[in-house]
Gaussian input, Z-matrix of N, CA and C with variables (Angstrom, degrees):
# hf/3-21g

backbone

0 1
 N
 C     1     B1
 C     2     B2     1     A1
 N     3     B3     2     A2     1     D1
 C     4     B4     3     A3     2     D2
 C     5     B5     4     A4     3     D3
 N     6     B6     5     A5     4     D4
 C     7     B7     6     A6     5     D5
 C     8     B8     7     A7     6     D6
 N     9     B9     8     A8     7     D7
 C    10    B10     9     A9     8     D8
 C    11    B11    10    A10     9     D9
 N    12    B12    11    A11    10    D10
 C    13    B13    12    A12    11    D11
 C    14    B14    13    A13    12    D12
 N    15    B15    14    A14    13    D13
 C    16    B16    15    A15    14    D14
 C    17    B17    16    A16    15    D15
 N    18    B18    17    A17    16    D16
 C    19    B19    18    A18    17    D17
 C    20    B20    19    A19    18    D18
 N    21    B21    20    A20    19    D19
 C    22    B22    21    A21    20    D20
 C    23    B23    22    A22    21    D21
 N    24    B24    23    A23    22    D22
 C    25    B25    24    A24    23    D23
 C    26    B26    25    A25    24    D24
 N    27    B27    26    A26    25    D25
 C    28    B28    27    A27    26    D26
 C    29    B29    28    A28    27    D27
 N    30    B30    29    A29    28    D28
 C    31    B31    30    A30    29    D29
 C    32    B32    31    A31    30    D30
 N    33    B33    32    A32    31    D31
 C    34    B34    33    A33    32    D32
 C    35    B35    34    A34    33    D33
 N    36    B36    35    A35    34    D34
 C    37    B37    36    A36    35    D35
 C    38    B38    37    A37    36    D36
 N    39    B39    38    A38    37    D37
 C    40    B40    39    A39    38    D38
 C    41    B41    40    A40    39    D39
 N    42    B42    41    A41    40    D40
 C    43    B43    42    A42    41    D41
 C    44    B44    43    A43    42    D42
 N    45    B45    44    A44    43    D43
 C    46    B46    45    A45    44    D44
 C    47    B47    46    A46    45    D45
 N    48    B48    47    A47    46    D46
 C    49    B49    48    A48    47    D47
 C    50    B50    49    A49    48    D48
 N    51    B51    50    A50    49    D49
 C    52    B52    51    A51    50    D50
 C    53    B53    52    A52    51    D51
 N    54    B54    53    A53    52    D52
 C    55    B55    54    A54    53    D53
 C    56    B56    55    A55    54    D54
 N    57    B57    56    A56    55    D55
 C    58    B58    57    A57    56    D56
 C    59    B59    58    A58    57    D57
 N    60    B60    59    A59    58    D58
 C    61    B61    60    A60    59    D59
 C    62    B62    61    A61    60    D60
 N    63    B63    62    A62    61    D61
 C    64    B64    63    A63    62    D62
 C    65    B65    64    A64    63    D63
 N    66    B66    65    A65    64    D64
 C    67    B67    66    A66    65    D65
 C    68    B68    67    A67    66    D66
 N    69    B69    68    A68    67    D67
 C    70    B70    69    A69    68    D68
 C    71    B71    70    A70    69    D69
 N    72    B72    71    A71    70    D70
 C    73    B73    72    A72    71    D71
 C    74    B74    73    A73    72    D72
 N    75    B75    74    A74    73    D73
 C    76    B76    75    A75    74    D74
 C    77    B77    76    A76    75    D75
 N    78    B78    77    A77    76    D76
 C    79    B79    78    A78    77    D77
 C    80    B80    79    A79    78    D78
 N    81    B81    80    A80    79    D79
 C    82    B82    81    A81    80    D80
 C    83    B83    82    A82    81    D81
 N    84    B84    83    A83    82    D82
 C    85    B85    84    A84    83    D83
 C    86    B86    85    A85    84    D84
 N    87    B87    86    A86    85    D85
 C    88    B88    87    A87    86    D86
 C    89    B89    88    A88    87    D87
 N    90    B90    89    A89    88    D88
 C    91    B91    90    A90    89    D89
 C    92    B92    91    A91    90    D90
 N    93    B93    92    A92    91    D91
 C    94    B94    93    A93    92    D92
 C    95    B95    94    A94    93    D93
 N    96    B96    95    A95    94    D94
 C    97    B97    96    A96    95    D95
 C    98    B98    97    A97    96    D96
 N    99    B99    98    A98    97    D97
 C   100   B100    99    A99    98    D98
 C   101   B101   100   A100    99    D99
 N   102   B102   101   A101   100   D100
 C   103   B103   102   A102   101   D101
 C   104   B104   103   A103   102   D102
 N   105   B105   104   A104   103   D103
 C   106   B106   105   A105   104   D104
 C   107   B107   106   A106   105   D105
 N   108   B108   107   A107   106   D106
 C   109   B109   108   A108   107   D107
 C   110   B110   109   A109   108   D108
 N   111   B111   110   A110   109   D109
 C   112   B112   111   A111   110   D110
 C   113   B113   112   A112   111   D111
 N   114   B114   113   A113   112   D112
 C   115   B115   114   A114   113   D113
 C   116   B116   115   A115   114   D114
 N   117   B117   116   A116   115   D115
 C   118   B118   117   A117   116   D116
 C   119   B119   118   A118   117   D117
 N   120   B120   119   A119   118   D118
 C   121   B121   120   A120   119   D119
 C   122   B122   121   A121   120   D120
 N   123   B123   122   A122   121   D121
 C   124   B124   123   A123   122   D122
 C   125   B125   124   A124   123   D123
 N   126   B126   125   A125   124   D124
 C   127   B127   126   A126   125   D125
 C   128   B128   127   A127   126   D126
 N   129   B129   128   A128   127   D127
 C   130   B130   129   A129   128   D128
 C   131   B131   130   A130   129   D129
 N   132   B132   131   A131   130   D130
 C   133   B133   132   A132   131   D131
 C   134   B134   133   A133   132   D132
 N   135   B135   134   A134   133   D133
 C   136   B136   135   A135   134   D134
 C   137   B137   136   A136   135   D135
 N   138   B138   137   A137   136   D136
 C   139   B139   138   A138   137   D137
 C   140   B140   139   A139   138   D138
 N   141   B141   140   A140   139   D139
 C   142   B142   141   A141   140   D140
 C   143   B143   142   A142   141   D141
 N   144   B144   143   A143   142   D142
 C   145   B145   144   A144   143   D143
 C   146   B146   145   A145   144   D144
 N   147   B147   146   A146   145   D145
 C   148   B148   147   A147   146   D146
 C   149   B149   148   A148   147   D147
 N   150   B150   149   A149   148   D148
 C   151   B151   150   A150   149   D149
 C   152   B152   151   A151   150   D150
 N   153   B153   152   A152   151   D151
 C   154   B154   153   A153   152   D152
 C   155   B155   154   A154   153   D153
 N   156   B156   155   A155   154   D154
 C   157   B157   156   A156   155   D155
 C   158   B158   157   A157   156   D156
 N   159   B159   158   A158   157   D157
 C   160   B160   159   A159   158   D158
 C   161   B161   160   A160   159   D159
 N   162   B162   161   A161   160   D160
 C   163   B163   162   A162   161   D161
 C   164   B164   163   A163   162   D162
 N   165   B165   164   A164   163   D163
 C   166   B166   165   A165   164   D164
 C   167   B167   166   A166   165   D165
 N   168   B168   167   A167   166   D166
 C   169   B169   168   A168   167   D167
 C   170   B170   169   A169   168   D168
 N   171   B171   170   A170   169   D169
 C   172   B172   171   A171   170   D170
 C   173   B173   172   A172   171   D171
 N   174   B174   173   A173   172   D172
 C   175   B175   174   A174   173   D173
 C   176   B176   175   A175   174   D174
 N   177   B177   176   A176   175   D175
 C   178   B178   177   A177   176   D176
 C   179   B179   178   A178   177   D177
 N   180   B180   179   A179   178   D178
 C   181   B181   180   A180   179   D179
 C   182   B182   181   A181   180   D180
 N   183   B183   182   A182   181   D181
 C   184   B184   183   A183   182   D182
 C   185   B185   184   A184   183   D183
 N   186   B186   185   A185   184   D184
 C   187   B187   186   A186   185   D185
 C   188   B188   187   A187   186   D186
 N   189   B189   188   A188   187   D187
 C   190   B190   189   A189   188   D188
 C   191   B191   190   A190   189   D189
 N   192   B192   191   A191   190   D190
 C   193   B193   192   A192   191   D191
 C   194   B194   193   A193   192   D192
 N   195   B195   194   A194   193   D193
 C   196   B196   195   A195   194   D194
 C   197   B197   196   A196   195   D195
 N   198   B198   197   A197   196   D196
 C   199   B199   198   A198   197   D197
 C   200   B200   199   A199   198   D198
 N   201   B201   200   A200   199   D199
 C   202   B202   201   A201   200   D200
 C   203   B203   202   A202   201   D201
 N   204   B204   203   A203   202   D202
 C   205   B205   204   A204   203   D203
 C   206   B206   205   A205   204   D204
 N   207   B207   206   A206   205   D205
 C   208   B208   207   A207   206   D206
 C   209   B209   208   A208   207   D207
 N   210   B210   209   A209   208   D208
 C   211   B211   210   A210   209   D209
 C   212   B212   211   A211   210   D210
 N   213   B213   212   A212   211   D211
 C   214   B214   213   A213   212   D212
 C   215   B215   214   A214   213   D213
 N   216   B216   215   A215   214   D214
 C   217   B217   216   A216   215   D215
 C   218   B218   217   A217   216   D216
 N   219   B219   218   A218   217   D217
 C   220   B220   219   A219   218   D218
 C   221   B221   220   A220   219   D219
 N   222   B222   221   A221   220   D220
 C   223   B223   222   A222   221   D221
 C   224   B224   223   A223   222   D222
 N   225   B225   224   A224   223   D223
 C   226   B226   225   A225   224   D224
 C   227   B227   226   A226   225   D225
 N   228   B228   227   A227   226   D226
 C   229   B229   228   A228   227   D227
 C   230   B230   229   A229   228   D228
 N   231   B231   230   A230   229   D229
 C   232   B232   231   A231   230   D230
 C   233   B233   232   A232   231   D231
 N   234   B234   233   A233   232   D232
 C   235   B235   234   A234   233   D233
 C   236   B236   235   A235   234   D234
 N   237   B237   236   A236   235   D235
 C   238   B238   237   A237   236   D236
 C   239   B239   238   A238   237   D237
 N   240   B240   239   A239   238   D238
 C   241   B241   240   A240   239   D239
 C   242   B242   241   A241   240   D240
 N   243   B243   242   A242   241   D241
 C   244   B244   243   A243   242   D242
 C   245   B245   244   A244   243   D243
 N   246   B246   245   A245   244   D244
 C   247   B247   246   A246   245   D245
 C   248   B248   247   A247   246   D246
 N   249   B249   248   A248   247   D247
 C   250   B250   249   A249   248   D248
 C   251   B251   250   A250   249   D249
 N   252   B252   251   A251   250   D250
 C   253   B253   252   A252   251   D251
 C   254   B254   253   A253   252   D252
 N   255   B255   254   A254   253   D253
 C   256   B256   255   A255   254   D254
 C   257   B257   256   A256   255   D255
 N   258   B258   257   A257   256   D256
 C   259   B259   258   A258   257   D257
 C   260   B260   259   A259   258   D258
 N   261   B261   260   A260   259   D259
 C   262   B262   261   A261   260   D260
 C   263   B263   262   A262   261   D261
 N   264   B264   263   A263   262   D262
 C   265   B265   264   A264   263   D263
 C   266   B266   265   A265   264   D264
 N   267   B267   266   A266   265   D265
 C   268   B268   267   A267   266   D266
 C   269   B269   268   A268   267   D267
 N   270   B270   269   A269   268   D268
 C   271   B271   270   A270   269   D269
 C   272   B272   271   A271   270   D270
 N   273   B273   272   A272   271   D271
 C   274   B274   273   A273   272   D272
 C   275   B275   274   A274   273   D273
 N   276   B276   275   A275   274   D274
 C   277   B277   276   A276   275   D275
 C   278   B278   277   A277   276   D276
 N   279   B279   278   A278   277   D277
 C   280   B280   279   A279   278   D278
 C   281   B281   280   A280   279   D279
 N   282   B282   281   A281   280   D280
 C   283   B283   282   A282   281   D281
 C   284   B284   283   A283   282   D282
 N   285   B285   284   A284   283   D283
 C   286   B286   285   A285   284   D284
 C   287   B287   286   A286   285   D285
 N   288   B288   287   A287   286   D286
 C   289   B289   288   A288   287   D287
 C   290   B290   289   A289   288   D288
 N   291   B291   290   A290   289   D289
 C   292   B292   291   A291   290   D290
 C   293   B293   292   A292   291   D291
 N   294   B294   293   A293   292   D292
 C   295   B295   294   A294   293   D293
 C   296   B296   295   A295   294   D294
 N   297   B297   296   A296   295   D295
 C   298   B298   297   A297   296   D296
 C   299   B299   298   A298   297   D297
 N   300   B300   299   A299   298   D298
 C   301   B301   300   A300   299   D299
 C   302   B302   301   A301   300   D300
 N   303   B303   302   A302   301   D301
 C   304   B304   303   A303   302   D302
 C   305   B305   304   A304   303   D303
 N   306   B306   305   A305   304   D304
 C   307   B307   306   A306   305   D305
 C   308   B308   307   A307   306   D306
 N   309   B309   308   A308   307   D307
 C   310   B310   309   A309   308   D308
 C   311   B311   310   A310   309   D309
 N   312   B312   311   A311   310   D310
 C   313   B313   312   A312   311   D311
 C   314   B314   313   A313   312   D312
 N   315   B315   314   A314   313   D313
 C   316   B316   315   A315   314   D314
 C   317   B317   316   A316   315   D315
 N   318   B318   317   A317   316   D316
 C   319   B319   318   A318   317   D317
 C   320   B320   319   A319   318   D318
 N   321   B321   320   A320   319   D319
 C   322   B322   321   A321   320   D320
 C   323   B323   322   A322   321   D321
 N   324   B324   323   A323   322   D322
 C   325   B325   324   A324   323   D323
 C   326   B326   325   A325   324   D324
 N   327   B327   326   A326   325   D325
 C   328   B328   327   A327   326   D326
 C   329   B329   328   A328   327   D327
 N   330   B330   329   A329   328   D328
 C   331   B331   330   A330   329   D329
 C   332   B332   331   A331   330   D330

   B1=1.4377
   B2=1.5312
   B3=1.3358
   B4=1.4598
   B5=1.5288
   B6=1.3379
   B7=1.4616
   B8=1.5222
   B9=1.3130
   B10=1.4581
   B11=1.5233
   B12=1.3138
   B13=1.4628
   B14=1.5260
   B15=1.3311
   B16=1.4662
   B17=1.5217
   B18=1.3277
   B19=1.4579
   B20=1.5147
   B21=1.3289
   B22=1.4594
   B23=1.5299
   B24=1.3270
   B25=1.4633
   B26=1.5189
   B27=1.3331
   B28=1.4655
   B29=1.5289
   B30=1.3113
   B31=1.4645
   B32=1.5252
   B33=1.3213
   B34=1.4574
   B35=1.5327
   B36=1.3153
   B37=1.4669
   B38=1.5269
   B39=1.3383
   B40=1.4571
   B41=1.5145
   B42=1.3236
   B43=1.4674
   B44=1.5222
   B45=1.3326
   B46=1.4646
   B47=1.5293
   B48=1.3313
   B49=1.4663
   B50=1.5233
   B51=1.3179
   B52=1.4673
   B53=1.5247
   B54=1.3286
   B55=1.4625
   B56=1.5232
   B57=1.3349
   B58=1.4574
   B59=1.5227
   B60=1.3202
   B61=1.4559
   B62=1.5177
   B63=1.3181
   B64=1.4663
   B65=1.5255
   B66=1.3162
   B67=1.4569
   B68=1.5293
   B69=1.3371
   B70=1.4596
   B71=1.5194
   B72=1.3290
   B73=1.4538
   B74=1.5263
   B75=1.3099
   B76=1.4566
   B77=1.5273
   B78=1.3268
   B79=1.4549
   B80=1.5290
   B81=1.3074
   B82=1.4620
   B83=1.5291
   B84=1.3473
   B85=1.4677
   B86=1.5306
   B87=1.3235
   B88=1.4651
   B89=1.5257
   B90=1.3269
   B91=1.4671
   B92=1.5201
   B93=1.3119
   B94=1.4592
   B95=1.5346
   B96=1.3121
   B97=1.4675
   B98=1.5238
   B99=1.3193
   B100=1.4595
   B101=1.5180
   B102=1.3061
   B103=1.4616
   B104=1.5201
   B105=1.3225
   B106=1.4593
   B107=1.5230
   B108=1.3250
   B109=1.4635
   B110=1.5213
   B111=1.3081
   B112=1.4618
   B113=1.5218
   B114=1.3026
   B115=1.4568
   B116=1.5192
   B117=1.3011
   B118=1.4647
   B119=1.5190
   B120=1.3166
   B121=1.4613
   B122=1.5148
   B123=1.3102
   B124=1.4674
   B125=1.5314
   B126=1.3217
   B127=1.4613
   B128=1.5260
   B129=1.3254
   B130=1.4642
   B131=1.5236
   B132=1.3219
   B133=1.4619
   B134=1.5107
   B135=1.3088
   B136=1.4613
   B137=1.5226
   B138=1.3368
   B139=1.4636
   B140=1.5205
   B141=1.3219
   B142=1.4589
   B143=1.5153
   B144=1.3347
   B145=1.4644
   B146=1.5272
   B147=1.3184
   B148=1.4667
   B149=1.5309
   B150=1.3286
   B151=1.4584
   B152=1.5290
   B153=1.3305
   B154=1.4549
   B155=1.5189
   B156=1.3285
   B157=1.4719
   B158=1.5227
   B159=1.3384
   B160=1.4553
   B161=1.5252
   B162=1.3307
   B163=1.4661
   B164=1.5254
   B165=1.3220
   B166=1.4660
   B167=1.5236
   B168=1.3196
   B169=1.4642
   B170=1.5245
   B171=1.3117
   B172=1.4631
   B173=1.5190
   B174=1.3274
   B175=1.4654
   B176=1.5265
   B177=1.3164
   B178=1.4611
   B179=1.5274
   B180=1.3192
   B181=1.4666
   B182=1.5282
   B183=1.3132
   B184=1.4541
   B185=1.5256
   B186=1.3258
   B187=1.4602
   B188=1.5170
   B189=1.3235
   B190=1.4657
   B191=1.5162
   B192=1.3194
   B193=1.4651
   B194=1.5270
   B195=1.3175
   B196=1.4669
   B197=1.5256
   B198=1.3235
   B199=1.4732
   B200=1.5221
   B201=1.3219
   B202=1.4653
   B203=1.5289
   B204=1.3336
   B205=1.4623
   B206=1.5134
   B207=1.3285
   B208=1.4672
   B209=1.5266
   B210=1.3177
   B211=1.4676
   B212=1.5225
   B213=1.3299
   B214=1.4654
   B215=1.5224
   B216=1.3211
   B217=1.4701
   B218=1.5205
   B219=1.3303
   B220=1.4586
   B221=1.5248
   B222=1.3210
   B223=1.4656
   B224=1.5210
   B225=1.3221
   B226=1.4593
   B227=1.5270
   B228=1.3115
   B229=1.4595
   B230=1.5331
   B231=1.3219
   B232=1.4707
   B233=1.5212
   B234=1.3149
   B235=1.4599
   B236=1.5141
   B237=1.3229
   B238=1.4669
   B239=1.5226
   B240=1.3129
   B241=1.4636
   B242=1.5229
   B243=1.3220
   B244=1.4637
   B245=1.5203
   B246=1.3109
   B247=1.4640
   B248=1.5292
   B249=1.3258
   B250=1.4628
   B251=1.5268
   B252=1.3186
   B253=1.4669
   B254=1.5264
   B255=1.3052
   B256=1.4616
   B257=1.5255
   B258=1.3214
   B259=1.4684
   B260=1.5265
   B261=1.3138
   B262=1.4644
   B263=1.5215
   B264=1.3025
   B265=1.4684
   B266=1.5143
   B267=1.3152
   B268=1.4735
   B269=1.5109
   B270=1.3432
   B271=1.4655
   B272=1.5254
   B273=1.3146
   B274=1.4604
   B275=1.5208
   B276=1.3129
   B277=1.4554
   B278=1.5197
   B279=1.3036
   B280=1.4620
   B281=1.5251
   B282=1.3205
   B283=1.4605
   B284=1.5231
   B285=1.3044
   B286=1.4603
   B287=1.5185
   B288=1.3275
   B289=1.4739
   B290=1.5254
   B291=1.3260
   B292=1.4593
   B293=1.5274
   B294=1.3241
   B295=1.4583
   B296=1.5252
   B297=1.3020
   B298=1.4532
   B299=1.5256
   B300=1.3337
   B301=1.4574
   B302=1.5292
   B303=1.3325
   B304=1.4588
   B305=1.5273
   B306=1.3146
   B307=1.4605
   B308=1.5252
   B309=1.3154
   B310=1.4657
   B311=1.5213
   B312=1.3096
   B313=1.4568
   B314=1.5385
   B315=1.3316
   B316=1.4637
   B317=1.5239
   B318=1.3254
   B319=1.4545
   B320=1.5203
   B321=1.3297
   B322=1.4660
   B323=1.5089
   B324=1.3288
   B325=1.4662
   B326=1.5120
   B327=1.3050
   B328=1.4636
   B329=1.5101
   B330=1.3171
   B331=1.4749
   B332=1.4905
   A1=111.91
   A2=117.06
   A3=119.91
   A4=110.78
   A5=116.23
   A6=120.18
   A7=110.21
   A8=117.51
   A9=120.93
   A10=111.40
   A11=117.44
   A12=120.30
   A13=110.48
   A14=116.50
   A15=120.55
   A16=110.34
   A17=117.78
   A18=121.42
   A19=112.50
   A20=116.57
   A21=119.32
   A22=111.39
   A23=117.17
   A24=120.13
   A25=111.58
   A26=116.83
   A27=120.59
   A28=111.47
   A29=116.73
   A30=119.87
   A31=109.91
   A32=116.75
   A33=120.75
   A34=110.82
   A35=117.49
   A36=121.05
   A37=110.32
   A38=117.41
   A39=120.82
   A40=112.56
   A41=116.89
   A42=120.49
   A43=110.36
   A44=117.57
   A45=120.63
   A46=110.29
   A47=117.30
   A48=120.10
   A49=110.84
   A50=117.83
   A51=120.55
   A52=111.25
   A53=116.98
   A54=120.13
   A55=111.09
   A56=117.11
   A57=119.28
   A58=111.67
   A59=117.76
   A60=120.01
   A61=111.88
   A62=116.80
   A63=120.64
   A64=110.04
   A65=116.77
   A66=120.64
   A67=110.72
   A68=116.88
   A69=120.99
   A70=112.19
   A71=117.66
   A72=120.32
   A73=111.51
   A74=116.56
   A75=120.50
   A76=111.23
   A77=117.34
   A78=121.30
   A79=115.57
   A80=118.25
   A81=119.41
   A82=111.46
   A83=117.20
   A84=120.19
   A85=117.13
   A86=119.05
   A87=117.81
   A88=110.79
   A89=114.45
   A90=120.11
   A91=112.13
   A92=117.54
   A93=120.74
   A94=111.15
   A95=116.72
   A96=119.76
   A97=111.09
   A98=116.78
   A99=120.15
   A100=111.16
   A101=115.81
   A102=120.15
   A103=110.89
   A104=117.08
   A105=120.71
   A106=110.53
   A107=116.24
   A108=119.55
   A109=111.12
   A110=115.67
   A111=119.37
   A112=111.27
   A113=116.97
   A114=119.89
   A115=112.08
   A116=116.96
   A117=119.27
   A118=112.57
   A119=116.76
   A120=118.10
   A121=112.64
   A122=117.39
   A123=118.33
   A124=110.75
   A125=117.88
   A126=119.68
   A127=110.47
   A128=116.37
   A129=119.10
   A130=111.80
   A131=116.80
   A132=119.57
   A133=112.51
   A134=116.33
   A135=119.87
   A136=110.88
   A137=116.35
   A138=119.18
   A139=111.78
   A140=117.33
   A141=120.87
   A142=112.59
   A143=116.21
   A144=119.87
   A145=110.35
   A146=116.39
   A147=119.38
   A148=111.64
   A149=117.53
   A150=119.42
   A151=110.68
   A152=116.50
   A153=119.84
   A154=112.23
   A155=116.28
   A156=120.33
   A157=110.50
   A158=116.74
   A159=119.58
   A160=111.24
   A161=116.63
   A162=119.88
   A163=110.26
   A164=117.33
   A165=120.40
   A166=112.49
   A167=116.59
   A168=120.18
   A169=113.02
   A170=116.82
   A171=119.66
   A172=111.85
   A173=115.03
   A174=121.41
   A175=110.17
   A176=116.16
   A177=120.71
   A178=108.01
   A179=117.00
   A180=119.73
   A181=112.06
   A182=117.09
   A183=120.69
   A184=111.45
   A185=117.12
   A186=121.00
   A187=112.40
   A188=116.75
   A189=119.48
   A190=111.70
   A191=117.76
   A192=120.25
   A193=110.63
   A194=116.93
   A195=120.39
   A196=110.37
   A197=117.25
   A198=120.48
   A199=110.87
   A200=117.96
   A201=120.61
   A202=110.84
   A203=116.54
   A204=120.08
   A205=111.92
   A206=117.26
   A207=121.11
   A208=110.36
   A209=116.32
   A210=120.20
   A211=110.69
   A212=116.77
   A213=120.10
   A214=111.47
   A215=117.67
   A216=120.54
   A217=110.71
   A218=117.49
   A219=119.79
   A220=112.55
   A221=118.01
   A222=120.59
   A223=112.23
   A224=117.32
   A225=120.90
   A226=113.72
   A227=118.19
   A228=120.25
   A229=113.20
   A230=120.37
   A231=118.50
   A232=112.98
   A233=116.92
   A234=120.25
   A235=110.88
   A236=117.28
   A237=121.01
   A238=110.86
   A239=117.88
   A240=120.60
   A241=110.99
   A242=116.83
   A243=119.77
   A244=110.91
   A245=117.39
   A246=120.58
   A247=111.08
   A248=117.25
   A249=120.50
   A250=110.86
   A251=117.65
   A252=119.48
   A253=111.25
   A254=117.05
   A255=120.25
   A256=110.27
   A257=117.60
   A258=120.86
   A259=110.96
   A260=117.45
   A261=120.41
   A262=110.87
   A263=116.69
   A264=120.32
   A265=110.99
   A266=116.94
   A267=120.11
   A268=112.16
   A269=117.50
   A270=121.75
   A271=111.44
   A272=116.84
   A273=124.19
   A274=113.29
   A275=116.43
   A276=119.81
   A277=106.69
   A278=115.86
   A279=121.44
   A280=111.69
   A281=113.40
   A282=121.20
   A283=108.84
   A284=116.10
   A285=120.74
   A286=108.89
   A287=116.92
   A288=119.57
   A289=112.69
   A290=118.28
   A291=121.92
   A292=112.70
   A293=117.16
   A294=120.83
   A295=109.57
   A296=116.21
   A297=121.34
   A298=111.66
   A299=117.86
   A300=121.98
   A301=109.99
   A302=114.95
   A303=121.25
   A304=106.40
   A305=116.05
   A306=121.93
   A307=111.32
   A308=117.63
   A309=120.19
   A310=110.95
   A311=117.81
   A312=121.15
   A313=110.63
   A314=116.24
   A315=119.40
   A316=111.16
   A317=117.22
   A318=120.13
   A319=111.53
   A320=117.42
   A321=120.69
   A322=112.98
   A323=118.04
   A324=121.10
   A325=111.04
   A326=118.56
   A327=122.33
   A328=113.17
   A329=118.24
   A330=120.78
   A331=112.08
   D1=-51.28
   D2=-179.74
   D3=-67.74
   D4=-33.62
   D5=178.20
   D6=-63.45
   D7=-39.18
   D8=179.34
   D9=-69.16
   D10=-38.43
   D11=178.33
   D12=-64.12
   D13=-45.83
   D14=179.26
   D15=-65.56
   D16=-44.30
   D17=-179.33
   D18=-61.57
   D19=-48.45
   D20=179.61
   D21=-69.53
   D22=-30.12
   D23=174.85
   D24=-64.11
   D25=-43.98
   D26=177.31
   D27=-65.12
   D28=-38.84
   D29=177.68
   D30=-64.50
   D31=-42.64
   D32=178.75
   D33=-61.86
   D34=-46.06
   D35=178.28
   D36=-61.33
   D37=-40.24
   D38=177.78
   D39=-63.11
   D40=-40.40
   D41=178.23
   D42=-65.41
   D43=-37.88
   D44=177.89
   D45=-64.42
   D46=-44.03
   D47=176.73
   D48=-61.33
   D49=-43.27
   D50=177.51
   D51=-61.62
   D52=-40.08
   D53=178.14
   D54=-61.00
   D55=-44.22
   D56=179.26
   D57=-67.31
   D58=-31.09
   D59=174.73
   D60=-65.23
   D61=-42.23
   D62=177.48
   D63=-66.54
   D64=-39.99
   D65=177.12
   D66=-61.21
   D67=-39.56
   D68=176.53
   D69=-65.12
   D70=-36.99
   D71=177.39
   D72=-63.72
   D73=-34.13
   D74=-178.85
   D75=-79.78
   D76=-40.73
   D77=-168.84
   D78=-89.78
   D79=-28.94
   D80=-172.49
   D81=-78.55
   D82=152.82
   D83=-165.18
   D84=-81.39
   D85=-35.46
   D86=-174.70
   D87=-131.02
   D88=176.25
   D89=-173.37
   D90=-63.63
   D91=-33.66
   D92=-176.39
   D93=-71.03
   D94=-44.09
   D95=177.47
   D96=-67.49
   D97=-39.71
   D98=178.32
   D99=-64.21
   D100=-39.57
   D101=179.43
   D102=-65.26
   D103=-37.96
   D104=177.92
   D105=-64.50
   D106=-44.04
   D107=179.93
   D108=-64.80
   D109=-42.74
   D110=-178.51
   D111=-67.19
   D112=-41.91
   D113=-175.63
   D114=-67.76
   D115=-52.62
   D116=-174.71
   D117=-68.88
   D118=-54.22
   D119=-173.35
   D120=-72.90
   D121=-38.55
   D122=-179.26
   D123=-72.62
   D124=-31.67
   D125=175.64
   D126=-63.23
   D127=-48.54
   D128=179.17
   D129=-70.36
   D130=-34.33
   D131=178.76
   D132=-65.32
   D133=-49.86
   D134=179.59
   D135=-67.88
   D136=-35.99
   D137=174.68
   D138=-62.63
   D139=-39.26
   D140=177.51
   D141=-66.03
   D142=-40.97
   D143=177.74
   D144=-62.94
   D145=-46.20
   D146=-179.67
   D147=-67.47
   D148=-35.26
   D149=176.88
   D150=-66.89
   D151=-38.68
   D152=175.15
   D153=-62.45
   D154=-39.41
   D155=176.09
   D156=-63.89
   D157=-40.08
   D158=177.87
   D159=-62.95
   D160=-42.00
   D161=178.82
   D162=-63.31
   D163=-40.61
   D164=179.64
   D165=-69.49
   D166=-41.03
   D167=-174.40
   D168=-83.60
   D169=-32.77
   D170=-178.79
   D171=83.79
   D172=-160.59
   D173=-175.45
   D174=-89.74
   D175=70.49
   D176=172.11
   D177=-127.37
   D178=-171.91
   D179=-176.81
   D180=-59.60
   D181=-42.40
   D182=-178.64
   D183=-66.98
   D184=-38.79
   D185=177.87
   D186=-64.89
   D187=-41.15
   D188=177.58
   D189=-67.15
   D190=-33.52
   D191=176.03
   D192=-65.96
   D193=-35.83
   D194=176.48
   D195=-64.90
   D196=-42.20
   D197=177.42
   D198=-63.81
   D199=-41.73
   D200=176.94
   D201=-63.03
   D202=-37.28
   D203=176.50
   D204=-63.76
   D205=-40.48
   D206=177.54
   D207=-61.99
   D208=-46.85
   D209=-179.93
   D210=-61.09
   D211=-44.68
   D212=-179.96
   D213=-62.72
   D214=-44.46
   D215=-178.41
   D216=-65.48
   D217=-42.02
   D218=-178.95
   D219=-69.45
   D220=-22.25
   D221=175.56
   D222=-90.08
   D223=-42.09
   D224=-171.77
   D225=-82.43
   D226=-35.32
   D227=-174.87
   D228=-64.56
   D229=-49.30
   D230=177.29
   D231=-64.90
   D232=-35.13
   D233=178.73
   D234=-65.59
   D235=-44.44
   D236=178.53
   D237=-66.21
   D238=-39.08
   D239=179.06
   D240=-64.18
   D241=-40.41
   D242=177.19
   D243=-63.97
   D244=-43.50
   D245=179.97
   D246=-63.73
   D247=-41.98
   D248=179.98
   D249=-66.85
   D250=-43.10
   D251=-179.60
   D252=-68.12
   D253=-37.65
   D254=177.84
   D255=-65.28
   D256=-43.65
   D257=177.99
   D258=-65.63
   D259=-37.14
   D260=177.88
   D261=-64.90
   D262=-41.84
   D263=179.90
   D264=-67.92
   D265=-40.06
   D266=178.49
   D267=-69.55
   D268=-24.11
   D269=177.61
   D270=-86.65
   D271=7.17
   D272=178.56
   D273=60.34
   D274=37.74
   D275=171.27
   D276=-75.93
   D277=121.00
   D278=-171.24
   D279=-73.46
   D280=149.41
   D281=172.51
   D282=-75.70
   D283=162.94
   D284=174.34
   D285=-64.51
   D286=150.67
   D287=-179.08
   D288=-66.04
   D289=-18.58
   D290=177.97
   D291=-82.25
   D292=-8.90
   D293=-178.45
   D294=-68.51
   D295=132.54
   D296=-173.93
   D297=-90.21
   D298=-42.66
   D299=-172.03
   D300=-126.79
   D301=136.84
   D302=170.77
   D303=-117.75
   D304=85.12
   D305=-173.05
   D306=-62.89
   D307=-35.96
   D308=-178.83
   D309=-65.24
   D310=-42.21
   D311=178.76
   D312=-67.24
   D313=-38.67
   D314=178.22
   D315=-64.95
   D316=-38.65
   D317=178.75
   D318=-66.40
   D319=-36.73
   D320=179.31
   D321=-73.56
   D322=-25.27
   D323=176.77
   D324=-69.76
   D325=-30.47
   D326=-176.81
   D327=-78.94
   D328=-10.10
   D329=-178.34
   D330=-82.62

């Protein structure tokens, strides 16, 4: 009983994080802000869903696959986001006009 409450609670929290990530993809102005919203919230959202599945399933084959999925997402998502943002910056995709700081460009000017 308590395992189901915790598992479904984690799944619910994960779905909420995923929803806010999708909302960020729709609402934010440029690729860099959208990428930040997608990476952080969707990583934690999907991790929460998979952790909830692990709590519900326990230590069986399906539960271990959920843990492997969490590990893969937490390693691959930030790496992919960095690669995409770096490629976007090198392709001269402009920041939104409201953006205050371009730290990457400032760092490259000092070299």
